[in-house]
N, C-alpha and C positions, 0 to 999 in steps of 0.2 A: 216166443222167439229167443228170449234171453237164455233159456235152458238149452236150446239147440246150439247156440253160439258157444256156450261153455263146453258142451259135449263134443263139439267139432271145432276146436280153436284154430285150426289151420284152414278152415273153409275158404276156398277161393285162391289159396296160395299155390303156385306152381313150383314144385320142388324137384330139381334135378338130382338124381341119385347116381353116383358113379362108384361102383363096387364090383370087383372081379370075382368074388366068391359068391356062387349062386345062392347058397343058403342064407348067407348074411344079407345079400341084396333082397331076397324074398322077405326076410324078417323086417328090414328097414322100410321097404315099400309098403308092406302090410300095415305097419304101425302108423306110417304117415297118412295112408289112405283112411285108416280108421279114425284119425284125428281130423279128417276132412280135406287133406291136401290132394291136389291133382299131381300125380307123380309123373315126371318125365324120366323115362328109362325103365329099368336100370341100364346105364351104359357100362359095359364091361371093360372098356379100355379108354385111354386118353383121347384117341382120335374120335371115337363115338361121342364122348362127352363134349369135345370141342365142336363137333358137328351139331349136336343138340343145342348148344349155346348160340350158334349162328342161325338156327332154323326155328327155335321156339322162344316164346316169352317165358322167362324164368325169374322167379322171385328170390330163390335161395338155392344154393348147391350144397349137397352132403357128399363129401368126397373121402374115399379111402386114399391114403397117400401112395401106397405101392400098388400099381396096377400092372400086373404081369411083368414086373421088373422095371417099369417106368414110373417116375414120380409125377404126381398130379399137381405140382406147384404151378406149372405153366397154365393149367386150367384155372386154378385158384386166383392167379394174378389177372387173368383175362376176366373172370367174374368181377373181381374188385374194380378193374378199369371201367366196367359197365355199371358200377354202383350196386352190385349184387353180392350179398354176404355169402361167404363160404364157410362151412362147418366141416372140420376134419373128423372122420370116424375111423380111428386107426389104432393099430397096436404100437405104433412108434411113439417115443416120448417127445416132449416139447423141444428138445435140443436139435431134432431133425428139421424143424420148421425154419425156413429162412427168416431173417430179421424183418423183411417187409410184410411177412404174414404172421409175425409172432403174436399179434393181438387177436387172431382168429380163434374161435371156439374150437377146442380139441376135446373130443370124447373118446375115452379109451375103450377098446374092445376087451371083453364082450360089452356091447353097447347097451346101456340102460335106455330102453325105448321111451320111457316117460321123460327122461332127461333130454333125449333127442327131440321129442316134440316140443318141449319147453324151449330148447335152444333155438329151434326154427321159429317158434312164435316170438321169442324175444328179439331175434335178429331182423325180423320183418316188421316194418312199421304198419 
């Protein structure tokens, strides 16, 4: 069993992916599933992400900041309010992130998928 746990470090975690670019979303979801996560989404816009948060049990959120011209900070703040870590997967630099979210993990595009899986694993107890 120990080997299986190492090979699928995200086993049992439910990860919400919010990304409006189809190919990037596909890549993120595939990597998370390969690491054992149950992926919720991908949500392609803010409203779908917020609906998933209301309807699903979520352990972690992986969010693009710019979703078809709308910023995902509202969703990140709502995740935080529920004690759920949010990880930004974005092309924006840290100066774009509001102060109340400045300690969130930010991964720059193109996303290092190994770093993404490690970030999710580290963020979730």
